[in-house]
C-alpha positions in Angstrom: 241.7 156.3 -1.9 238.5 158.2 -2.2 240.0 160.4 -4.9 241.3 157.4 -6.9 237.8 155.9 -6.8 236.3 159.2 -8.1 238.9 159.3 -11.0 238.1 155.7 -11.9 234.4 156.4 -12.1 235.0 159.5 -14.3 237.2 157.4 -16.6 234.5 154.7 -17.0 231.9 157.3 -17.7 234.1 158.9 -20.4 234.8 155.5 -21.9 231.1 154.6 -22.0 230.2 157.9 -23.6 232.9 157.4 -26.3 231.7 153.9 -27.0 228.1 155.1 -27.3 229.3 157.9 -29.6 231.2 155.6 -31.8 228.3 153.2 -32.1 226.0 156.0 -32.9 228.2 157.4 -35.7 231.7 155.9 -36.4 232.4 158.6 -39.0 234.4 158.2 -42.2 237.9 159.2 -43.3 239.3 158.8 -46.8 243.0 159.4 -47.6 244.1 159.4 -51.2 247.5 159.9 -52.7 248.0 159.0 -56.3 246.5 155.7 -57.0 246.5 154.7 -53.3 243.5 155.3 -51.1 243.0 154.5 -47.4 239.5 154.3 -45.9 238.9 154.1 -42.1 236.6 155.4 -39.5 237.1 158.7 -37.9 237.8 157.3 -34.5 240.5 154.9 -35.8 242.2 157.8 -37.7 242.2 159.9 -34.5 243.7 157.0 -32.5 246.4 156.4 -35.1 247.2 160.1 -35.2 247.6 160.2 -31.5 249.9 157.1 -31.6 252.1 158.7 -34.2 252.4 162.0 -32.4 253.1 160.2 -29.1 255.8 158.1 -30.7 257.4 161.2 -32.2 257.3 162.9 -28.9 258.9 160.0 -27.1 261.6 159.8 -29.8 262.4 163.5 -29.5 262.6 163.2 -25.7 265.0 160.2 -26.0 267.2 162.1 -28.6 267.3 165.1 -26.3 268.3 163.1 -23.3 271.0 161.3 -25.3 272.6 164.3 -27.0 272.1 167.1 -24.3 274.9 167.8 -21.8 272.5 166.9 -19.0 271.8 163.5 -20.6 273.4 160.2 -19.8 275.6 160.2 -22.9 276.4 163.9 -22.4 277.4 163.3 -18.8 279.6 160.4 -19.9 281.4 162.5 -22.4 281.7 165.4 -20.0 283.1 163.2 -17.2 285.5 161.6 -19.7 286.8 165.1 -20.6 287.1 166.1 -17.0 289.1 163.0 -16.2 291.4 163.7 -19.1 291.8 167.3 -18.0 292.7 166.2 -14.5 295.4 163.8 -15.8 296.8 166.5 -18.1 296.8 169.1 -15.3 298.6 166.7 -12.9 301.2 165.8 -15.6 301.6 169.5 -16.5 302.3 170.4 -12.8 304.9 167.7 -12.6 306.6 168.9 -15.7 306.4 172.5 -14.5 308.1 171.6 -11.2 310.8 169.7 -13.0 311.4 172.7 -15.3 310.0 171.2 -18.5 308.4 174.6 -19.4 307.4 173.8 -23.0 305.8 170.5 -22.2 304.1 171.9 -19.1 302.5 174.7 -21.1 301.3 172.4 -23.8 299.7 170.0 -21.3 297.9 172.8 -19.4 296.5 174.3 -22.6 295.1 171.0 -23.6 293.7 170.5 -20.1 292.0 173.9 -20.2 289.9 172.9 -23.2 287.8 170.3 -21.3 288.3 171.7 -17.7 285.3 173.3 -15.9 287.8 175.5 -14.0 290.6 176.4 -16.5 291.9 179.4 -14.5 294.7 177.3 -12.9 295.7 175.9 -16.3 296.0 179.3 -17.9 297.9 180.8 -14.9 300.5 178.0 -15.0 300.7 178.3 -18.8 301.5 181.9 -18.3 304.2 181.1 -15.8 305.7 178.5 -18.1 305.7 181.0 -21.0 307.5 183.5 -18.7 310.2 180.9 -18.0 310.5 180.4 -21.8 311.0 184.1 -22.3 307.8 184.4 -24.4 306.4 187.7 -23.1 303.5 187.9 -25.6 302.3 184.4 -24.8 302.5 185.2 -21.1 300.2 188.2 -21.5 297.9 186.3 -23.7 297.4 183.4 -21.2 297.0 185.9 -18.4 294.1 187.5 -20.3 292.6 184.0 -21.0 292.8 183.4 -17.2 291.1 186.6 -16.4 288.3 185.9 -18.9 287.8 182.3 -17.7 286.4 183.3 -14.3 284.7 186.4 -13.1 286.5 186.6 -9.8 290.0 185.8 -11.2 291.1 189.5 -11.4 293.2 189.5 -8.2 294.7 186.1 -8.9 295.8 187.2 -12.3 297.2 190.5 -10.9 299.2 188.7 -8.3 300.6 186.3 -10.8 301.5 189.1 -13.1 303.2 191.1 -10.3 305.2 188.1 -9.2 306.4 187.6 -12.8 307.2 191.3 -13.2 309.2 191.3 -9.9 311.1 188.2 -11.0 312.0 189.9 -14.3 313.1 193.1 -12.6 310.2 195.1 -14.0 309.7 196.9 -10.6 307.7 199.9 -11.8 305.3 197.7 -13.8 305.0 195.4 -10.8 304.2 198.4 -8.5 301.5 199.6 -10.9 299.9 196.1 -11.0 300.0 195.8 -7.2 298.5 199.2 -6.6 295.6 198.1 -8.8 295.2 194.9 -6.8 295.6 196.6 -3.4 292.0 197.7 -3.4 291.1 194.3 -1.8 294.2 194.1 0.4 292.1 193.1 3.4 291.1 189.9 1.6 294.4 189.4 -0.2 297.3 190.4 2.2 299.8 188.8 -0.1 299.5 192.0 -2.2 301.2 193.8 0.7 304.0 191.3 0.9 304.7 191.8 -2.8 304.6 195.5 -2.3 307.4 195.2 0.2 309.6 193.6 -2.5 308.6 196.3 -5.0 309.4 199.2 -2.7 312.6 197.7 -1.6 313.7 197.1 -5.1 312.9 200.7 -6.1 314.5 202.0 -2.9 311.3 203.9 -2.1 311.7 203.7 1.7 309.2 206.5 2.4 306.4 204.7 0.7 307.4 201.5 2.5 307.3 203.4 5.8 303.8 204.5 4.9 302.8 200.9 4.3 303.9 199.7 7.7 300.6 200.3 9.5 298.8 198.2 6.9 301.4 195.4 7.3 300.8 195.4 11.0 297.0 195.6 10.7 296.8 192.6 8.3 299.5 190.7 10.2 301.7 190.4 7.1 304.8 191.1 9.1 304.9 190.6 12.9 307.2 190.4 15.9 310.9 190.4 15.3 310.5 190.5 11.6 308.4 193.7 11.8 311.1 195.4 14.1 313.8 194.4 11.6 311.9 195.8 8.7 311.2 199.0 10.6 314.9 199.4 11.4 315.9 198.7 7.8 313.5 201.4 6.6 314.5 204.1 9.0 318.2 203.3 8.5 317.9 203.6 4.7 315.8 206.9 5.0 318.7 208.3 7.1 321.2 207.0 4.5 319.3 208.6 1.7 319.2 212.0 3.4 322.9 211.8 4.1 323.7 210.8 0.5 321.5 213.5 -1.0 322.4 217.2 -1.4 320.5 217.9 1.9 322.4 219.7 4.7 323.0 218.7 8.3 319.7 220.3 9.4 317.8 218.0 7.0 319.5 215.0 8.7 318.6 216.2 12.2 315.0 217.0 11.1 314.6 213.4 9.7 315.9 212.0 13.0 313.5 214.2 15.0 310.5 212.8 13.0 311.3 209.3 14.1 309.3 207.9 17.0 311.0 207.4 20.4 311.2 203.6 19.9 313.4 204.2 16.9 315.5 206.9 18.6 316.2 204.4 21.5 317.3 201.6 19.2 321.1 201.2 19.5 321.6 200.2 15.9 319.7 203.2 14.7 321.6 205.5 17.0 324.8 204.0 15.6 323.7 204.9 12.0 322.7 208.4 13.0 325.9 209.1 14.9 328.0 207.9 12.0 326.2 210.3 9.7 326.6 213.2 12.2 330.3 212.3 12.4 330.5 212.3 8.6 329.0 215.7 8.4 331.4 217.0 11.1 328.9 217.4 13.9 330.9 215.5 16.6 329.5 217.6 19.4 325.9 216.5 18.5 327.1 213.0 18.0 328.7 212.9 21.5 325.4 214.2 23.1 323.3 211.5 21.3 325.8 208.8 22.3 325.9 209.9 26.0 322.0 210.0 26.3 321.8 206.5 24.7 324.6 204.9 26.8 322.9 206.3 30.0 319.9 204.1 29.1 321.3 201.2 27.3 324.9 200.0 27.3 326.2 199.0 23.9 329.8 198.2 23.0 329.4 199.4 19.5 328.3 202.8 20.7 331.1 202.9 23.3 333.6 202.4 20.5 332.0 205.3 18.6 332.2 207.5 21.7 336.0 207.2 21.5 335.9 208.4 17.8 333.9 211.6 18.2 335.1 214.8 19.8 332.6 216.5 22.1 332.6 220.1 23.0 334.6 219.4 26.2 337.0 216.5 25.5 338.2 216.6 29.1 334.7 216.1 30.4 334.2 213.4 27.8 337.1 211.5 29.2 335.9 211.8 32.8 332.5 210.5 31.8 334.1 207.4 30.1 336.3 206.8 33.2 333.2 206.8 35.4 331.9 204.0 33.3 335.1 202.1 33.9 334.1 201.6 37.6 331.3 199.3 36.7 333.1 197.7 33.7 336.8 197.5 34.5 337.5 194.6 32.2 335.7 195.8 29.1 338.3 195.9 26.2 336.1 198.2 24.1 335.7 200.7 26.8 339.5 200.6 27.5 340.2 201.2 23.8 337.7 204.2 23.9 339.5 205.6 27.0 342.9 205.3 25.2 341.6 207.3 22.3 340.0 209.9 24.6 343.3 210.2 26.5 345.0 210.9 23.2 342.5 213.6 22.5 343.5 215.1 25.8 347.2 214.6 25.0 347.7 212.3 27.9 350.2 210.0 26.2 351.1 207.8 29.2 347.5 207.2 30.2 346.6 206.4 26.6 349.3 203.9 26.4 348.2 202.2 29.6 344.6 202.0 28.4 345.6 200.6 25.0 347.9 198.0 26.6 345.2 197.0 29.1 342.7 196.6 26.3 345.1 194.5 24.3 345.7 192.1 27.2 342.0 191.5 27.5 341.3 191.2 23.8 343.8 191.2 20.9 342.1 193.4 18.3 343.8 194.7 15.1 342.7 198.3 15.8 344.2 198.2 19.3 347.5 197.1 17.8 347.2 199.9 15.3 346.6 202.5 18.0 349.5 201.2 20.0 351.8 201.0 17.0 351.0 204.6 16.0 351.4 206.0 19.6 354.7 204.1 20.1 356.0 205.3 16.8 355.3 208.9 17.9 357.1 208.2 21.2 360.2 207.0 19.1 359.8 203.4 20.2 360.1 202.3 16.6 361.0 198.6 17.2 358.1 197.9 19.6 355.8 200.0 17.3 356.7 197.8 14.4 356.0 194.7 16.5 352.4 195.9 17.2 351.9 196.8 13.6 353.0 193.4 12.6 350.8 191.7 15.2 347.8 193.7 14.0 348.4 192.6 10.4 348.6 189.0 11.6 345.3 189.4 13.5 343.6 190.8 10.5 344.7 188.0 8.3 344.0 184.9 10.4 343.5 182.8 7.3 347.2 182.7 6.5 348.6 179.1 6.5 351.5 178.1 8.6 354.5 178.2 6.3 358.3 178.3 6.9 359.7 181.9 6.9 363.3 183.3 7.0 364.6 184.0 10.4 361.8 182.1 12.0 363.3 182.3 15.4 363.5 186.1 15.3 359.8 186.4 14.4 358.8 183.9 17.1 360.7 186.0 19.7 358.9 189.2 18.6 355.5 187.6 18.8 356.2 186.3 22.2 357.3 189.7 23.4 354.2 191.4 22.1 351.9 188.7 23.5 
């Protein structure tokens, strides 16, 4: 209040001084242009000049506010453009989902012109171009997307990698993903795409090296992680077995696996089959015996009957010891029948096979019985088991009339 009073007094003093100055000497101004002259006092001329300059200043400010982006009219045009961009983006997404690639691309490109965030529009335009098979346009719109936003590099790389994977360009996708992997901690989806790339290329060793990162960033967890680990190790074993490497290379690969892998029954199954393929049945028998002491697995028991250990008699005794705890296991009985054959115990083999067949009618049990009975000159019964095994392996056959139906029915009842 006090300050206002001071300012008011100062203004009055200035006004009084001006009035006194004007009364003392009003001055004289003469303006002449052609035949026209204007005469006035100096103070009126100054006043008019100030009014003109103030009017021009106000007009320029008004024009600036109307035409600038921050002005009311500019804001109205900008908002109108944003609303139009949003409508086009929404319609473009609908068309993209419905598979109208050409229309979706056109709408997103139009939307990008007035959008304040055109990254999404260019990325979807690139995807639509990819679906249209237009590779040059796909690359062009990906570049536009990258240029539209400073932090768009990873999003563009991920989109490009997805498109390359979908087109079977596995090596190009891998190169793109390796470039994007620098920020894997912030973008774990890069690791998930790397899984697809390595699987497609069959690069199981690189995928194995990626496993710690997958676990650290929780890309693959729990049962899914175990399944992937098993798939990787199984394929590494298969690659070694299919290569020109020798048996020692196969054993060295198995030795490098952690104990958790060596104790996995499915992995043991794969390893033993490769040992058997390379003719190392004695090693296969030892691996199976160690695994079955810890974890019972019917599939491994079946394999135990297919390999020949160093001492086949001891091998039979070991399997018969298992029978005490599992007397009604058809797979174990089939295994014992095969081990009996390996020991040339024909009668015992027949008993084991028949006991297994009674518990579970399996085609391979029929085949073993048929082969053994044929060797024992029991041709008719051998043929019956062979026929039964064929019928078991072809359960999809329809019921149709057959010649001598009563004879076939009698044979089936006898075998059953």
